N, CA, C and O atoms as a Tripos MOL2 file, in Angstrom:
@<TRIPOS>MOLECULE
protein
  212   211    53     0     0
PROTEIN
NO_CHARGES

@<TRIPOS>ATOM
      1 N           0.8420   -1.2750    0.0960 N.3       1 MET1
      2 CA         -0.1020    0.0570   -0.0590 C.3       1 MET1
      3 C           0.8790    1.2030    0.1470 C.2       1 MET1
      4 O           0.6290    2.1340   -0.6180 O.2       1 MET1
      5 N           1.8980    1.4150    0.9320 N.am      2 ILE2
      6 CA          2.6940    2.5930    1.0290 C.3       2 ILE2
      7 C           3.5530    2.7870   -0.2830 C.2       2 ILE2
      8 O           3.7370    3.8680   -0.8420 O.2       2 ILE2
      9 N           4.1020    1.4190   -0.7280 N.am      3 VAL3
     10 CA          4.7610    1.5680   -1.8570 C.3       3 VAL3
     11 C           3.9980    2.1360   -3.2090 C.2       3 VAL3
     12 O           4.5490    2.7930   -4.0920 O.2       3 VAL3
     13 N           2.6700    1.7550   -3.1770 N.am      4 ALA4
     14 CA          1.8050    2.1360   -4.3150 C.3       4 ALA4
     15 C           1.6280    3.6380   -4.3100 C.2       4 ALA4
     16 O           1.4460    4.3410   -5.3040 O.2       4 ALA4
     17 N           1.7040    4.0180   -3.0860 N.am      5 LEU5
     18 CA          1.4400    5.6000   -2.5750 C.3       5 LEU5
     19 C           2.6960    6.3550   -3.1120 C.2       5 LEU5
     20 O           2.6120    7.3440   -3.8400 O.2       5 LEU5
     21 N           3.8050    5.8310   -2.7110 N.am      6 ILE6
     22 CA          5.3160    6.2220   -3.0740 C.3       6 ILE6
     23 C           5.5090    6.6110   -4.7750 C.2       6 ILE6
     24 O           5.9350    7.6340   -5.3100 O.2       6 ILE6
     25 N           4.9590    5.2240   -5.3930 N.am      7 GLN7
     26 CA          5.0450    5.2120   -6.9220 C.3       7 GLN7
     27 C           4.3160    6.2850   -7.3680 C.2       7 GLN7
     28 O           4.7990    6.9980   -8.2480 O.2       7 GLN7
     29 N           3.0920    6.5510   -6.8490 N.am      8 ARG8
     30 CA          1.9530    7.1960   -7.3820 C.3       8 ARG8
     31 C           2.5540    8.8680   -7.2720 C.2       8 ARG8
     32 O           2.2730    9.7310   -8.1040 O.2       8 ARG8
     33 N           3.3870    9.0770   -6.1190 N.am      9 PHE9
     34 CA          3.7540   10.4090   -5.6900 C.3       9 PHE9
     35 C           4.8850   10.6230   -6.7260 C.2       9 PHE9
     36 O           4.8680   11.7350   -7.2530 O.2       9 PHE9
     37 N           5.8730    9.7680   -7.1230 N.am     10 TYR10
     38 CA          7.0350   10.1780   -7.9940 C.3      10 TYR10
     39 C           6.7710    9.9830   -9.3910 C.2      10 TYR10
     40 O           7.4040   10.6340  -10.2230 O.2      10 TYR10
     41 N           5.8420    9.0980   -9.7500 N.am     11 LEU11
     42 CA          5.2260    9.3610  -10.8940 C.3      11 LEU11
     43 C           4.3480   10.5800  -11.2370 C.2      11 LEU11
     44 O           4.3280   11.0460  -12.3760 O.2      11 LEU11
     45 N           3.7720   10.9790  -10.4280 N.am     12 GLN12
     46 CA          3.2980   12.3850  -11.0120 C.3      12 GLN12
     47 C           4.2200   13.3480  -10.9610 C.2      12 GLN12
     48 O           4.0120   14.3120  -11.6970 O.2      12 GLN12
     49 N           5.1460   13.3580  -10.3230 N.am     13 LYS13
     50 CA          6.3760   14.3330  -10.3900 C.3      13 LYS13
     51 C           6.7240   14.0750  -11.7760 C.2      13 LYS13
     52 O           6.4400   14.8790  -12.6630 O.2      13 LYS13
     53 N           7.2590   13.1060  -11.9660 N.am     14 LEU14
     54 CA          7.7360   12.6550  -13.4440 C.3      14 LEU14
     55 C           7.0230   13.2160  -14.7210 C.2      14 LEU14
     56 O           7.5470   13.7600  -15.6930 O.2      14 LEU14
     57 N           5.5000   12.9110  -14.4470 N.am     15 ILE15
     58 CA          4.5040   13.3240  -15.4330 C.3      15 ILE15
     59 C           4.8270   14.6920  -15.6720 C.2      15 ILE15
     60 O           5.2780   15.0500  -16.7600 O.2      15 ILE15
     61 N           4.6030   15.5740  -14.6140 N.am     16 ASN16
     62 CA          4.5820   17.1020  -14.4740 C.3      16 ASN16
     63 C           5.8420   17.4040  -15.3400 C.2      16 ASN16
     64 O           5.7220   18.4910  -15.9060 O.2      16 ASN16
     65 N           6.9400   16.8060  -15.5950 N.am     17 VAL17
     66 CA          8.1050   17.6730  -16.2780 C.3      17 VAL17
     67 C           8.4170   16.8000  -17.5200 C.2      17 VAL17
     68 O           9.5600   16.6810  -17.9630 O.2      17 VAL17
     69 N           7.2900   16.1760  -18.0710 N.am     18 ILE18
     70 CA          7.6170   15.4710  -19.4410 C.3      18 ILE18
     71 C           7.6840   16.7070  -20.5950 C.2      18 ILE18
     72 O           8.4900   16.5650  -21.5150 O.2      18 ILE18
     73 N           7.0030   17.6820  -20.5560 N.am     19 GLY19
     74 CA          7.4330   18.6760  -21.6320 C.3      19 GLY19
     75 C           8.4460   19.6800  -21.2840 C.2      19 GLY19
     76 O           8.5160   20.6690  -22.0130 O.2      19 GLY19
     77 N           9.1580   19.5890  -20.3850 N.am     20 ILE20
     78 CA         10.1640   20.4660  -20.3010 C.3      20 ILE20
     79 C          11.6060   19.7490  -20.4520 C.2      20 ILE20
     80 O          11.9890   18.7600  -19.8270 O.2      20 ILE20
     81 N          12.4710   20.6480  -21.6500 N.am     21 SER21
     82 CA         13.5460   20.0910  -22.2160 C.3      21 SER21
     83 C          14.5860   19.9580  -21.4930 C.2      21 SER21
     84 O          15.5910   19.5120  -22.0460 O.2      21 SER21
     85 N          14.6280   20.2280  -20.3850 N.am     22 ASP22
     86 CA         16.0180   19.9910  -19.4140 C.3      22 ASP22
     87 C          16.2920   18.3070  -19.3490 C.2      22 ASP22
     88 O          15.2780   17.6860  -19.6680 O.2      22 ASP22
     89 N          17.0680   17.7320  -19.1160 N.am     23 ILE23
     90 CA         17.5860   16.3440  -19.0280 C.3      23 ILE23
     91 C          17.2740   16.0720  -17.8590 C.2      23 ILE23
     92 O          17.5460   16.8380  -16.9350 O.2      23 ILE23
     93 N          16.5990   14.8440  -17.6770 N.am     24 LYS24
     94 CA         16.0840   14.4000  -16.4270 C.3      24 LYS24
     95 C          16.7170   13.0150  -15.7910 C.2      24 LYS24
     96 O          16.5510   12.0090  -16.4810 O.2      24 LYS24
     97 N          17.2350   12.9030  -14.8800 N.am     25 VAL25
     98 CA         17.8140   11.6590  -14.3570 C.3      25 VAL25
     99 C          17.1480   11.2610  -13.0990 C.2      25 VAL25
    100 O          16.8770   12.0570  -12.2000 O.2      25 VAL25
    101 N          16.8940    9.9770  -13.0720 N.am     26 VAL26
    102 CA         16.0100    9.0880  -12.0410 C.3      26 VAL26
    103 C          17.0630    8.7720  -11.1880 C.2      26 VAL26
    104 O          17.9180    8.1660  -11.8330 O.2      26 VAL26
    105 N          17.4500    8.9470   -9.7610 N.am     27 THR27
    106 CA         18.5090    8.1210   -9.0190 C.3      27 THR27
    107 C          17.5700    8.1170   -8.1290 C.2      27 THR27
    108 O          16.6480    8.9130   -7.9570 O.2      27 THR27
    109 N          18.0060    6.6870   -7.2880 N.am     28 TRP28
    110 CA         17.4860    6.3340   -6.2930 C.3      28 TRP28
    111 C          18.0240    5.0670   -5.3960 C.2      28 TRP28
    112 O          18.8730    4.3930   -5.9790 O.2      28 TRP28
    113 N          17.7940    4.7820   -4.5300 N.am     29 VAL29
    114 CA         18.4300    3.8820   -3.6150 C.3      29 VAL29
    115 C          18.3150    2.2960   -4.3670 C.2      29 VAL29
    116 O          17.2060    2.0050   -4.8170 O.2      29 VAL29
    117 N          19.2820    1.4200   -4.4870 N.am     30 ARG30
    118 CA         19.1100    0.2130   -5.1680 C.3      30 ARG30
    119 C          18.1250   -0.4050   -4.7600 C.2      30 ARG30
    120 O          17.8510   -0.2640   -3.5680 O.2      30 ARG30
    121 N          17.3860   -1.1640   -5.4800 N.am     31 HIS31
    122 CA         16.3850   -2.1940   -5.0730 C.3      31 HIS31
    123 C          15.0040   -1.3280   -4.6080 C.2      31 HIS31
    124 O          14.1210   -1.8300   -3.9130 O.2      31 HIS31
    125 N          14.9860   -0.4430   -4.9300 N.am     32 CYS32
    126 CA         13.6630    0.3430   -4.3220 C.3      32 CYS32
    127 C          12.7010    0.7750   -5.4840 C.2      32 CYS32
    128 O          12.4410    1.9780   -5.5110 O.2      32 CYS32
    129 N          12.1470    0.0010   -6.4240 N.am     33 TRP33
    130 CA         11.1340    0.1200   -7.1240 C.3      33 TRP33
    131 C          11.3900    1.0180   -8.4280 C.2      33 TRP33
    132 O          10.3820    1.3720   -9.0390 O.2      33 TRP33
    133 N          12.6260    1.4150   -8.9050 N.am     34 LYS34
    134 CA         13.0950    2.2290   -9.6180 C.3      34 LYS34
    135 C          12.5560    1.8950  -11.2210 C.2      34 LYS34
    136 O          12.0250    2.7350  -11.9480 O.2      34 LYS34
    137 N          12.7910    0.6300  -11.5450 N.am     35 SER35
    138 CA         12.4340   -0.0700  -12.6700 C.3      35 SER35
    139 C          11.0190   -0.0260  -12.8410 C.2      35 SER35
    140 O          10.6110    0.1750  -13.9850 O.2      35 SER35
    141 N           9.8800   -0.2350  -11.5670 N.am     36 GLU36
    142 CA          8.7030   -0.0840  -11.9070 C.3      36 GLU36
    143 C           7.9480    0.9110  -12.2320 C.2      36 GLU36
    144 O           6.9450    0.9730  -12.9430 O.2      36 GLU36
    145 N           8.7020    1.9240  -11.4620 N.am     37 LEU37
    146 CA          8.2900    3.2870  -11.8320 C.3      37 LEU37
    147 C           8.4960    3.8790  -13.0520 C.2      37 LEU37
    148 O           7.6740    4.6650  -13.5210 O.2      37 LEU37
    149 N           9.7800    3.5010  -13.7560 N.am     38 LEU38
    150 CA          9.8180    3.6860  -15.2240 C.3      38 LEU38
    151 C           8.8900    3.0900  -16.0670 C.2      38 LEU38
    152 O           8.3870    3.7300  -16.9900 O.2      38 LEU38
    153 N           8.5760    1.7870  -15.8180 N.am     39 LEU39
    154 CA          7.5750    1.0170  -16.7140 C.3      39 LEU39
    155 C           6.4440    1.7940  -16.2400 C.2      39 LEU39
    156 O           5.7420    2.0750  -17.2110 O.2      39 LEU39
    157 N           6.0530    2.1790  -15.3490 N.am     40 ALA40
    158 CA          4.6890    2.9040  -15.2080 C.3      40 ALA40
    159 C           4.7320    3.9450  -15.9210 C.2      40 ALA40
    160 O           3.7110    4.2490  -16.5380 O.2      40 ALA40
    161 N           5.9980    4.8280  -16.0380 N.am     41 LEU41
    162 CA          6.0630    6.0700  -16.9000 C.3      41 LEU41
    163 C           5.8260    5.8100  -18.0800 C.2      41 LEU41
    164 O           4.8950    6.4380  -18.5850 O.2      41 LEU41
    165 N           6.4870    4.9130  -18.8460 N.am     42 LYS42
    166 CA          6.4140    4.0810  -19.9950 C.3      42 LYS42
    167 C           4.9000    4.0100  -20.5010 C.2      42 LYS42
    168 O           4.3790    4.3650  -21.5580 O.2      42 LYS42
    169 N           4.3770    3.3960  -19.3060 N.am     43 SER43
    170 CA          2.9420    2.9280  -19.7020 C.3      43 SER43
    171 C           1.8140    4.0060  -20.0660 C.2      43 SER43
    172 O           0.8630    3.9230  -20.8440 O.2      43 SER43
    173 N           2.2970    5.1650  -19.1430 N.am     44 TYR44
    174 CA          1.5220    6.3410  -19.2640 C.3      44 TYR44
    175 C           1.6770    7.0390  -20.2890 C.2      44 TYR44
    176 O           0.7480    7.7560  -20.6580 O.2      44 TYR44
    177 N           2.9820    6.9950  -21.0530 N.am     45 ILE45
    178 CA          3.3330    7.8160  -22.1510 C.3      45 ILE45
    179 C           2.9030    6.9350  -23.4210 C.2      45 ILE45
    180 O           2.5190    7.5380  -24.4230 O.2      45 ILE45
    181 N           2.9460    5.6760  -23.4190 N.am     46 GLU46
    182 CA          2.1890    4.9350  -24.4170 C.3      46 GLU46
    183 C           0.6250    4.9640  -24.5580 C.2      46 GLU46
    184 O           0.1210    4.6860  -25.6470 O.2      46 GLU46
    185 N          -0.1370    5.2900  -23.4950 N.am     47 ASN47
    186 CA         -1.4580    5.5480  -23.5240 C.3      47 ASN47
    187 C          -1.7500    6.9290  -23.5680 C.2      47 ASN47
    188 O          -2.9340    7.1770  -23.7960 O.2      47 ASN47
    189 N          -1.0930    7.7750  -23.4330 N.am     48 LEU48
    190 CA         -1.3990    9.2350  -23.6690 C.3      48 LEU48
    191 C          -1.1740    9.7430  -25.0500 C.2      48 LEU48
    192 O          -1.8740   10.6440  -25.5120 O.2      48 LEU48
    193 N          -0.2110    9.1810  -25.7150 N.am     49 ILE49
    194 CA          0.3600    9.3130  -27.1690 C.3      49 ILE49
    195 C           0.0970    7.7330  -27.8680 C.2      49 ILE49
    196 O           0.8400    6.8460  -27.4490 O.2      49 ILE49
    197 N          -0.6220    7.4750  -28.5990 N.am     50 PRO50
    198 CA         -0.7290    6.2610  -29.2480 C.3      50 PRO50
    199 C           0.4510    6.4000  -30.2860 C.2      50 PRO50
    200 O           0.8550    7.4540  -30.7760 O.2      50 PRO50
    201 N           0.8990    5.1950  -30.5120 N.am     51 ASN51
    202 CA          2.2160    4.9540  -31.6970 C.3      51 ASN51
    203 C           3.2920    5.8470  -31.0110 C.2      51 ASN51
    204 O           3.8670    6.6510  -31.7450 O.2      51 ASN51
    205 N           3.6380    5.8050  -29.6950 N.am     52 SER52
    206 CA          4.6670    6.6080  -29.2350 C.3      52 SER52
    207 C           5.8460    5.8800  -29.1900 C.2      52 SER52
    208 O           6.8820    6.4610  -29.5110 O.2      52 SER52
    209 N           5.8840    4.6970  -28.8450 N.am     53 ILE53
    210 CA          7.2600    3.9480  -28.8980 C.3      53 ILE53
    211 C           6.9690    2.8250  -29.6870 C.2      53 ILE53
    212 O           7.8480    2.0000  -29.9370 O.2      53 ILE53
@<TRIPOS>BOND
     1     1     2 1
     2     2     3 1
     3     3     4 2
     4     3     5 am
     5     5     6 1
     6     6     7 1
     7     7     8 2
     8     7     9 am
     9     9    10 1
    10    10    11 1
    11    11    12 2
    12    11    13 am
    13    13    14 1
    14    14    15 1
    15    15    16 2
    16    15    17 am
    17    17    18 1
    18    18    19 1
    19    19    20 2
    20    19    21 am
    21    21    22 1
    22    22    23 1
    23    23    24 2
    24    23    25 am
    25    25    26 1
    26    26    27 1
    27    27    28 2
    28    27    29 am
    29    29    30 1
    30    30    31 1
    31    31    32 2
    32    31    33 am
    33    33    34 1
    34    34    35 1
    35    35    36 2
    36    35    37 am
    37    37    38 1
    38    38    39 1
    39    39    40 2
    40    39    41 am
    41    41    42 1
    42    42    43 1
    43    43    44 2
    44    43    45 am
    45    45    46 1
    46    46    47 1
    47    47    48 2
    48    47    49 am
    49    49    50 1
    50    50    51 1
    51    51    52 2
    52    51    53 am
    53    53    54 1
    54    54    55 1
    55    55    56 2
    56    55    57 am
    57    57    58 1
    58    58    59 1
    59    59    60 2
    60    59    61 am
    61    61    62 1
    62    62    63 1
    63    63    64 2
    64    63    65 am
    65    65    66 1
    66    66    67 1
    67    67    68 2
    68    67    69 am
    69    69    70 1
    70    70    71 1
    71    71    72 2
    72    71    73 am
    73    73    74 1
    74    74    75 1
    75    75    76 2
    76    75    77 am
    77    77    78 1
    78    78    79 1
    79    79    80 2
    80    79    81 am
    81    81    82 1
    82    82    83 1
    83    83    84 2
    84    83    85 am
    85    85    86 1
    86    86    87 1
    87    87    88 2
    88    87    89 am
    89    89    90 1
    90    90    91 1
    91    91    92 2
    92    91    93 am
    93    93    94 1
    94    94    95 1
    95    95    96 2
    96    95    97 am
    97    97    98 1
    98    98    99 1
    99    99   100 2
   100    99   101 am
   101   101   102 1
   102   102   103 1
   103   103   104 2
   104   103   105 am
   105   105   106 1
   106   106   107 1
   107   107   108 2
   108   107   109 am
   109   109   110 1
   110   110   111 1
   111   111   112 2
   112   111   113 am
   113   113   114 1
   114   114   115 1
   115   115   116 2
   116   115   117 am
   117   117   118 1
   118   118   119 1
   119   119   120 2
   120   119   121 am
   121   121   122 1
   122   122   123 1
   123   123   124 2
   124   123   125 am
   125   125   126 1
   126   126   127 1
   127   127   128 2
   128   127   129 am
   129   129   130 1
   130   130   131 1
   131   131   132 2
   132   131   133 am
   133   133   134 1
   134   134   135 1
   135   135   136 2
   136   135   137 am
   137   137   138 1
   138   138   139 1
   139   139   140 2
   140   139   141 am
   141   141   142 1
   142   142   143 1
   143   143   144 2
   144   143   145 am
   145   145   146 1
   146   146   147 1
   147   147   148 2
   148   147   149 am
   149   149   150 1
   150   150   151 1
   151   151   152 2
   152   151   153 am
   153   153   154 1
   154   154   155 1
   155   155   156 2
   156   155   157 am
   157   157   158 1
   158   158   159 1
   159   159   160 2
   160   159   161 am
   161   161   162 1
   162   162   163 1
   163   163   164 2
   164   163   165 am
   165   165   166 1
   166   166   167 1
   167   167   168 2
   168   167   169 am
   169   169   170 1
   170   170   171 1
   171   171   172 2
   172   171   173 am
   173   173   174 1
   174   174   175 1
   175   175   176 2
   176   175   177 am
   177   177   178 1
   178   178   179 1
   179   179   180 2
   180   179   181 am
   181   181   182 1
   182   182   183 1
   183   183   184 2
   184   183   185 am
   185   185   186 1
   186   186   187 1
   187   187   188 2
   188   187   189 am
   189   189   190 1
   190   190   191 1
   191   191   192 2
   192   191   193 am
   193   193   194 1
   194   194   195 1
   195   195   196 2
   196   195   197 am
   197   197   198 1
   198   198   199 1
   199   199   200 2
   200   199   201 am
   201   201   202 1
   202   202   203 1
   203   203   204 2
   204   203   205 am
   205   205   206 1
   206   206   207 1
   207   207   208 2
   208   207   209 am
   209   209   210 1
   210   210   211 1
   211   211   212 2
@<TRIPOS>SUBSTRUCTURE
     1 MET1         2 RESIDUE 1 A MET
     2 ILE2         6 RESIDUE 1 A ILE
     3 VAL3        10 RESIDUE 1 A VAL
     4 ALA4        14 RESIDUE 1 A ALA
     5 LEU5        18 RESIDUE 1 A LEU
     6 ILE6        22 RESIDUE 1 A ILE
     7 GLN7        26 RESIDUE 1 A GLN
     8 ARG8        30 RESIDUE 1 A ARG
     9 PHE9        34 RESIDUE 1 A PHE
    10 TYR10       38 RESIDUE 1 A TYR
    11 LEU11       42 RESIDUE 1 A LEU
    12 GLN12       46 RESIDUE 1 A GLN
    13 LYS13       50 RESIDUE 1 A LYS
    14 LEU14       54 RESIDUE 1 A LEU
    15 ILE15       58 RESIDUE 1 A ILE
    16 ASN16       62 RESIDUE 1 A ASN
    17 VAL17       66 RESIDUE 1 A VAL
    18 ILE18       70 RESIDUE 1 A ILE
    19 GLY19       74 RESIDUE 1 A GLY
    20 ILE20       78 RESIDUE 1 A ILE
    21 SER21       82 RESIDUE 1 A SER
    22 ASP22       86 RESIDUE 1 A ASP
    23 ILE23       90 RESIDUE 1 A ILE
    24 LYS24       94 RESIDUE 1 A LYS
    25 VAL25       98 RESIDUE 1 A VAL
    26 VAL26      102 RESIDUE 1 A VAL
    27 THR27      106 RESIDUE 1 A THR
    28 TRP28      110 RESIDUE 1 A TRP
    29 VAL29      114 RESIDUE 1 A VAL
    30 ARG30      118 RESIDUE 1 A ARG
    31 HIS31      122 RESIDUE 1 A HIS
    32 CYS32      126 RESIDUE 1 A CYS
    33 TRP33      130 RESIDUE 1 A TRP
    34 LYS34      134 RESIDUE 1 A LYS
    35 SER35      138 RESIDUE 1 A SER
    36 GLU36      142 RESIDUE 1 A GLU
    37 LEU37      146 RESIDUE 1 A LEU
    38 LEU38      150 RESIDUE 1 A LEU
    39 LEU39      154 RESIDUE 1 A LEU
    40 ALA40      158 RESIDUE 1 A ALA
    41 LEU41      162 RESIDUE 1 A LEU
    42 LYS42      166 RESIDUE 1 A LYS
    43 SER43      170 RESIDUE 1 A SER
    44 TYR44      174 RESIDUE 1 A TYR
    45 ILE45      178 RESIDUE 1 A ILE
    46 GLU46      182 RESIDUE 1 A GLU
    47 ASN47      186 RESIDUE 1 A ASN
    48 LEU48      190 RESIDUE 1 A LEU
    49 ILE49      194 RESIDUE 1 A ILE
    50 PRO50      198 RESIDUE 1 A PRO
    51 ASN51      202 RESIDUE 1 A ASN
    52 SER52      206 RESIDUE 1 A SER
    53 ILE53      210 RESIDUE 1 A ILE
C-alpha cells in the first residue's frame, strides 16, 4: 500500500516534467522500485500518445 502511494507520488512528479526540455535523471536507492516506476511512466506515455514507442 505504501509502495503504491510512493510510486504514484513520484510518477506524478515525472509526469509533471514531461514537456520540459531539461535533462532528467532518475536516481534512487538500489532495489527500491525504480524499474517499476519507469515502466509505469512508459505505460502512461504509451496510453497518452498512441504509437509513441
